[in-house]
C-alpha angles and dihedrals in degrees: 000000000000120000122201093213095053110086135175113209146156099046109192137175117207087349091301132108112242094333120199126217102013116177093196110119094203106028118191122238127209139178141166130229126214130196137167090219122098114243094018115164139165116251100177142004140194122202121200122190119187136184092232139018094250093058091048090052088055091049091247106147095188092162096041138346111180092193118218109323117195100224143111091220114126101162136067097010101170116223108249104175137100113339108273118241133197115285095016117157108210116196112192145175136171132224118204138191124205135209092264093059095258123134135189140159136229130245111263124270133176148205130196132210124233130216103308099184129055090227091065092069106091098160118098130236111248137187134191120273105257088227092075091055092046090049091052094050089056093045101044103024093133092061101029115111130192098269116093128273112241114234129221124223130188143175132183123207142162129245112202100207150000114321120236098178135355123187126183123202119191141175136168146183090232127016126304134205112195132204135179124194092343096311131105118255110224130342096252126106135197092036130198092039129222119294135147095279090204089062109032144347127213126234127193131218124213133186102224098167091122092051102051117077138184110272127019119010137174132209119196137178141188117210122202137174107254118154093330100068106358132086114298121181120343101312120132097231135054130243104056087180093055106254131087092192117094121205138189142206125192126177118185116190118192126190114195127214090252091056098256118135132213132188126201114188139171115269140137091293091072116099126230139194142150121261142186096313102088094179137351136181136159093237103031103040135232135291115204125183107194090194088071096059116129101222110219095007091136095050132079122267092030115163113199139160129232097026113144132193114272118244125243112234134185116279118242115266094219123088121273108229135181118253110254099198140063113286125248110261144160097265102178144353130229128204117218117257094210145008124201131182101220094179131001108298095001114108127185118203120196117205091190089230134069106235143169114236135054142278129264108226122213115182145142114218141138121279112278095027107147111215117191126201120192121185132212141161099224143017128242117242089263091057096254123131114278108220105147092102091061089075108189095354107106093193089194127142123192127197122190112201125234092203102246117146098265122004126198122192142162128179123257111200106031140064137188140199109234151129097190130054125197112208121194138161103057117127090219134030114279124231120250088254092059089102135036123187114236114204112215124192145122104296097241112161120248113257109174144026129194130194135165142165094272114083092201093055090048089054090047091056090045091050090055091048091050093048088053092050092048095047103037093084109141088315133023100269126189096230137355101213117051131058095283118061093158132157097254105188099206091057091049097049097048090051098039097100091046089047092053092052092050100043142008097260100164097108091036094058092039088062094043094050088061087056090049094052091043087058095051114114121238088254091057103259114147115217128247090229131030138234090049119247115227113256121256133085093343125132101001107200097030097086115217094337094230146095098033117159112254091013106058088036087072084084086076101027098055098052089044091051093048089053093048095046101036103021090241110164094167093069087055092049095049097047099033098103091047090053092048091048091053096050091044090052091055091047093050091058098040109046093161094064096252118108098227103134117134096210092099141044121266118197093174118201090344115224095359118154113293089030123231112190098168119119099218125118100216106096119096092233092054091048090049091051093048093049092047092053092048089053091049091049088057093049092051094043091051090054092045091050091051091050089053094048095252097133097165091055091047091055092045094054093043089054090048090052091054089050091052092043092055092048091048092053093047092050104040113011119087122206091255093056095258117140108227093227088053094205127138091240092049091058093041095054092046090052099040095047096044095243098141130083108258092241091058100048094090091049092049091051088051091054090048091053090047089053092052092046091050088058090054090261096307132135123241103181127122133209095307103044100039098078090055099044104086096028093055093045090050097047090048093056099264102107086136090065091046091053090046090055091046094054100045112110102182123092123317103029144102092255097048092083090042090053089054098050104273115163095180135031115278122231093232135025090239100043084129129001135175090240101048106016115212118009121234104306093221089084112011115117119171092201110058117127102203099093088048092071087108083088087081090061093048090059100034101042111012095044089023100224104147142159120257106255092234110023118066128214104039096269082120114026146156130252109195120141122192107217114213137181116267099046124081094187142002130188133180139172125200125187109213129182086271100047141283122322118200132194122180121169131172133175130211111182106311094338117103120192116190125183120190139178123211112194121235115274093024137099126212132200100221120202111190114202106235141148115258110269094013120127120252121204134189118206089344096307129100106274091238090066098044119121115246096019131110113196115227100174141242125327109184109295093352130086105214130207139152118245131198120207120309145076118294135181118201126191121196143153116261125174099169 
């Protein structure tokens, strides 16, 4: 019985849309349903997986037919069919039934498997002949810089008939850019992405059926440094992973229409050369001489000089694994909003937005013209480019013209963090369209949007979203501009809930958690950054770069958060032993329940006010913070253990939490509820992590508010405390204080940078002030998302879109906005695994109108702000009579009901 208003959409496999080359043996399938009917829910589903599209069209699930399954589950349905083999193409669809007796089916989707066994790789690893690099150094010594020179590789071959299917598998130690018959292979960049190269190496899979033709063909590749052999972090030399030589492996498999199969793989018969990219590095930039281009090098029947045979090199000993997250891509472009000539021949372009990426250059100049592009986040007072905060990163691209009429170029193996571009070297003034900003990031899909009546708050949310976009590039980095760009785990965990509201980060963090566990020491210590950086002379002054409170604890916090937000049990299962090992390591060194050991770093509440940027573990506040995070690890791990059916472990970790809680109270909690350190973060962690006796919570909140009032209603927290500040105030009945903090625009506050032109979140509250100008450039990023974790509060408590306290994954959830003075309206949408939730409230005098959307197949506990005794209506009718609602009753200043799917509009009286 088909129904036109019942729809099945958004088919995904392992969070990805039609992924190619998975190496997951039991991939999980998800979908959403939509319906115009209130209370619509799925009652059953049937998944069919077929080996070709024709069989799926005939409903022949020869790989798997689940049969009709009576269930409302639409996420994480694990494939349970025929054992998957390498190269399988799995076409799938789902049929669903709803609670009104309707049924419908989805459009088809697919996934493919990669090469699941090491023995199936028959291509060889190759590297460039050193002679071509030596030859280049002699030829272009005046322009050659220290970063490596990318090599070119090519191979021609014949295909004897029509092509049915062509699949290309590729990996590299370095970064590749692939081409076939003059056309680009794939839209991704910076592949393979960053991993701990001592543990695993990514490969990528591409469908190149449309690129391979009968007759003569050509495969070609560029090979750059990237994370493998370029600058990583702030070290003074390249090759963090110990090898300046880049290498490549490509395996093309072609199936002809007549069933014959051909394989073309890298080996010593491939030819190599250098090309127009003289040097390229993430930190330093790229030098490109267009006069050195090999026209037609990526096409068949190319005749070139100076090409030498590639060299066979040893294959890596670590496993080759498929990438589990969205690739890095150019996701949008931005035109400059202004161009100014600050001195003769020196032009400053302003994109109007701080981004990560590069610029596309479009110019017309004589051959040999050397155009230089320097990148920076801010301008000096005189209008010149501010670059001191980049430290050793040169962030400079150079293009040397070949003299054609109009030339267009963008770099290939570098990226920068910038809003402003300084262009020099042109003989005449450029047009405003000479540059276009190209935004580069992991292509995670947008999930949420927030908007309210205050323009500054809107910009604040947008700044956090932009900092996430600019820093979620393969891994969650701290900053995209200076010589660092590392996966700092403390930054990631404090921002993880905000990140999940802004973007769909499930696959992104799934990949990164593998990096985190790869970096764990044999003793159980999680790192402070991931992927791990190979030991050696790196990071002098930062100790062993592991085990820091609030940073290493991300090894527990991130899996827990992914389970709560996306309902992902598998990430808990796969990292459970690593989490247990970490918590047990802390316990083994701190038997008294206080986390005081000096075997790890402790950054404390990083960049709080006043700032403490030492790495010692001796201050009481740092010890309090460390102990609080240990307690929270135990709370989370107990809940994880219970979810996984490990009841004995759950009881053990709950008992350990109680031990730590008692020690915490004895050490830092006074009888009047005051925390002895008397810092905002001290109170916040005690409240958020349930470390106070119940009878002292109100007193502790009172002391926290006194602290804020004593600072003239200003915040003083750093990276760790900031994400808890407004949520804890709000939940404790002080939403008015939270709103007051939100709306302040004098220093220090969230809106102070916004007031002064920020388009991303600053690393520190005082990155720039009227009084002192720029802070010390040695640590002063203007694109650091951590202090933007207030975005979580905007969604959870201003818009009111919140997780159910017990059920993960938003199939059951809470809608409960806290209305505060200073905003006349607030609206947000959030796309969950089950569909899009919407919350839109506005106030006019004492009248509050609130419109919500509950996705199909979900249930929301809806708390309508209303004055006690006042009537609440829905769509003009008393709420008790509304279709799709079940009244629960009044809870304080909220009228509470349960809502099935649908759109609802509530009207109530609100004087707050």
